N, C-alpha and C positions, 0 to 999 in steps of 0.2 A: 312729825313734821319738824317740832322744835329740837328735838334730838337730832335730826339731820343737819339742821342749820347749826347746831352747836358743834357738830363734829367739823363741818367745814370751817367754821370759824378757828377752831384749834388747830386743824391742818394748816391754814393759811399763816397763823401765827408761828408754828414751829418750823415752816419753811423758810419764813422771814428770819428767823433766828439762825437757821443753819446757814442761810446766805450771808448773813452779816458776820457769823464767825468764820464763813469760808473765805471772806475778803479781808480778815485780820492778819497782822505781821507780829510776829513774836520777838523777842529780843535776842541779841546776838549770842548764839549759843545755848539758849536757854529753851527748856520745854514748855515754859509759860511765860506769858508777857507780864509786864511790869504790874498791870492791874491785879495778876492774880498772886503777886508776891506780898509778903508781910510789911516790907520796908518800902516807903515812897521816897523816890529822890527830890530833891529841891526843884521848885520850878522858878526859873529866871527869866528876865525880860532882856530880849536882845533885838537890834534894830539894824538896818542896813537898807541898801538897794540891792535889788535882785539883779545878780549878774548871769545867772543861768537858770533855766528850768530843766530838769532832767527826768524824763519818764523812761524808765528802762529796769532790768534786774537790779535788785537790791542786795548788795553784798554784806550789808549789815544786819540782815534779818534770816531767821530760819523759819518763817511761818509759812502758812499754806498759800500766801499770796506773793509771789516771787517778783512780781512787777509793781515797783513802787514810785511814786512821785517825789523828787527832791529839789529844794531851791538851794542855789549857792547864793548867799549874801556876801556883800562886801560892807563891813562896817565902817563907820566914820575914820576909825583908826587904820584902815586899809587891811583889816584882819578878814580872811575868808572863814565863813561859817557854813557848813553843810546841814541843812534842815529837813529832816525827814518828814514829809505830810503823812503818808500813810499809802495804802495800797492805791494803784491806779483807779480801780473801780470805786473806791470810796471818795477819793480826792482830786478826781479829775476835773470837777467843777470849780475848784479854786484855780486850778493851774490855768484855766479857760479865761479867768477874770485878771491873770497876772501878765506882766511884761517886763523884759530887760529893762532896768532903769528905775522901775516902780519902787517906792519907799515902802517899807514892810516893817512891823513890829511883830515880834513871835514871843509868846510866853511858851517856853519848852524846858524840858529836862534832858539829862544825859545819865546813864549809867556807867558804872566803872569799866564795864566790857567794851564801851563804845571809844572810837578812835577819837582823839582829842580834836576840839571844835566840831563834832558832830552833836547834835541835838535832834529831839523828837518834839516835834509841835504839838502844844495843847490848844492854844488860840492863836490864829493870825488875824491881825489888823492892818487894813490899807483902805484908802479912800473912804475914810471916815466910818468904816464897817468893821465888825469883829465877826470872825467865824471860828467857832468852837467845834474842834476835830475830837477831843477827848474829854471826858468829864472830870470831876474832882478825883476820882479814883484812877485817872489816867488811862 
């Protein structure tokens, strides 16, 4: 009986890991994401007002999750930033809490292959709460 229960637990855990990696996105034109690479990009703090929330095909990733959620932020200097939150499956709960005009701070990073002013969010902060999308390994 204990062996059967242990087998079920292992199968559930493996299924969860497969679902998690199935919703992942990889870097632009890269076989692996940033977390699997040896060099970590610098994480920077960005802030602005949400100008647009876009859920749709992600032209900047080649992972198994082609539908992503992106924020377009307008900075106080009127600069436009495109923030990649992640796959729609993993980040839809954040998009549901945001609206156009909301002030947002993002700790994010970019790689050399990304277009200028495009960033990947690690932590998104708004309304006094912070939501971590990626761990210290990005």
